[in-house]
Structure formats: structure tokens, C-alpha cells
N, C-alpha and C positions, 0 to 999 in steps of 0.2 A: 722546758717547764720555764715560760716568761714570768710568771707571777704565782707565786702559792704561799699560803700560811700551814704551819703546824699547831696541832693541838697534841700534846703528850701527856699520859695520865702520871702524874708526879704528886701524889699523896703523903702525907706524913709518916703513914705505917711503912711503906716500902722504901721511902729515903731513909728512915730510922734504921731498918734492918740492912740496906746497903751500907750505911756509916757505921754501924755496930761490926759488920762484917769485914769492911775495910780495916778499921782501928785493929780488930781481933787478928786479922792477917800478920799486920806490923808487929803485935807484942808476940804473937807467936813464932814467928820467925827470928825473934829477938832472943827467946829463952829454950824453947823447945827442939830437943834433938831426937833423931832416929824414929821409931815406931811412933811416939807421942806427936811428933811433930807431924808425921803422915796422915794419923787418924785425926788431929786436930785441924789441918788443912782440909780433909775431907768434909768434916762437919761445917767447917767456916764456909767452904765453896758450896755445899748445899745451901746455906742461908744466903748467900750471895746471890745464887739463881734465884732462889724463893723471892727474894727482893726485887729481881729484875723482872720476874713473872708477873709478879702483883702489881709493879708499878710501870716503869718506861717501856716495856716491850709493847703497850697497847698505845697506838697513835691514830691521828687522823689529820690527813694533808689535802686542802683544798686547794686546786689550781682552776686554769680557766678551760680546761678540756675533760676534768675528772675529778671524783673525790676519791682519794686512798683511804679505805679504813684498814689499818693494821691491827687486827686482834692478835691475842698470843699467838696462836698456832695457823690461822687462817688471814691471807690478804684478800680484800676486794678492791678491784678497781672500778668504779660505776661513771660513767661517761654523764656528765652534768644532765644533758637533757633529758636522763631516767630519774632525774631526782624530784620526788613531788614533796617531799617534807621529811619533817622528825616527828617520829611519834615515841610516846612513853607505854609501857606494859605494866600495869597494875604496880607502879612504884617499883618494879623489880629490873627493870632494862629500859634501854633507849635504843631505839633502831632508826634506820634511814630508810625511809617509805620510797618506794619505786613507783614508777606509772604502769608497771605489768602486774601490781598487787603484791609484789613481794617485798620483803623487809631484809635489811642488813643490819646484824646487830653490831652495836657500838661500845666494845668494851671498854674503850680509853676513857669513856664518861661515868662508868660505873667504878667505884673504888673495889679495889682488889683484894680487901681484906675483911670486911665487914659486911653483914645485912643491911639492906636499905628497907626503910618503911617509910611508909607516906609524911607520918609527922615527924620523921627525924631530920637533924641537921644534913646528914648524908644525903638525902633524897634531895633536900632543896638545893646543895650544891651541884648536885648532877643536872637539877634542872636550868641552873644558872650556866652550867658548862654547854648543855644543849641550846642554850639561847645564844651562847657566843659561837658555836658552829654554825647555827642559823644568820648569826650576823656576818661571820666569815664567808658564807655562801652569798651573802645579798653584796659583801664589798669586793668579791673578786669576781667580776662579770663573766659568763660563760661565753665561749666562743661556739663555733658551730663544726669542728673538726669532728670528722667520724672517728670515734673510738668505740671500741666494743667493750662489753662489760667480761670482766676477769675474774676468776676465783680460784685462788691458789694456795698451797700448803706453804707455812713458813718453815721449810726445812732446818734453817739454821737454829730456830728455837727449839723445834723438836728433837732436835739431836743433842743441843745443850742439855736440855730438861733430862733428856734419856740417858747421858752420860753421867750428870749429875746424881740421878737418881740410881744408878747402876753403882757408882762410886759409893753413894752413902748405903746401899744395900750390903754390899760387898764387906764394907769396913763392920758394919751391926753384925754380919753372921760371922766374921772372924772374931769379934769381941764374944759374941754369944756361945760361939766353939771354945773358945778359951786359947785360940792362937794367938790373940794380941790382947794387950792390957790395956785398958782406958787410960789416957793420960790423968794425973792425980795431982 
């Protein structure tokens, strides 16, 4: 990649969850022991995963050959020659419009933790970010390399969320069954 620019979703809600989770890990490692430490770390780990999924897991990279849209669980690699523009859908989402008529959702532009509405600040921010992506497309000139469009699962994120959910559910079942007492 000779030249490229990346936009990553870094909203206040997800960054707050990540910061609180990191501080909680430090506090728990200093004070808790045994089962209380394991239960507390499981809950904090789930909070950290939630912060990652609703925040920086989504990104958009523009380079001369392609645009890479990293949604949380799916990645799209779209050749620049196939991009027609950016479209919005009823104040709900933003998508990359392709020449074949299909659309690629760009979740990095949509806040991960609250609902958008046409009159709200969140939607106005999303529109500013869409304009930023359009600027990135203009500033990074396309080349004529022949690359193909690719859609693939982001297995690392799927596995991380699955393990995190499994750990959380295991701890919840153990607490519910009375096998483990939650930290007090």
C-alpha cells in the first residue's frame, strides 16, 4: 500500500467503557483474590470487549487500489473503480454505493451505542464523518490496478466476542446455581 488513510470509530461511549474497564482491571488485580478475582475479571473482560466492539473494531481505509471497510464481524475490500459514492439510509446508516447497484454498510460512521435520528447531534456527526470519507476518496487518487471485490468474515472478532460471551454466561450460571458467590 503506497498511500492510505484510515478512519476508525472512536466515540466517547466506547472509549469511556474501555477506560473504565482498564482502570477496573488495575483495581481488581490489587485487591481481589480467588473466586472474587476470577468473577470480577470475567465481568470486566466482557465490558472491555463491549467497548471494543462498539468502538474501534470498525474502521475504513482508503488507498489507491481499494477501500477496506472493516465492520465489526465482516470485512469488505472494494476496488476503487467500483465505488460510485456514499449514500445514507433514512438517518439510520451510511453505505458505500457501488457501480453494480449494491451497497456496503459502513458501521465505522455510525455510533455503536445509541440510536440515530435525523434531527439529533449523532446523525449530524455521522454526516460530517461521511463527508470526511468522501474527502479521503478525493485526496487519495485511484490507480488502475486490477483488484477484485472481497467479502470475508473477521474471525478474530467473532472468536473474541464468542469467548467473552461464553465466559460471562459461565460465570452468570455459576453464580445463579450458587456454586460461586459474587464479590461483595
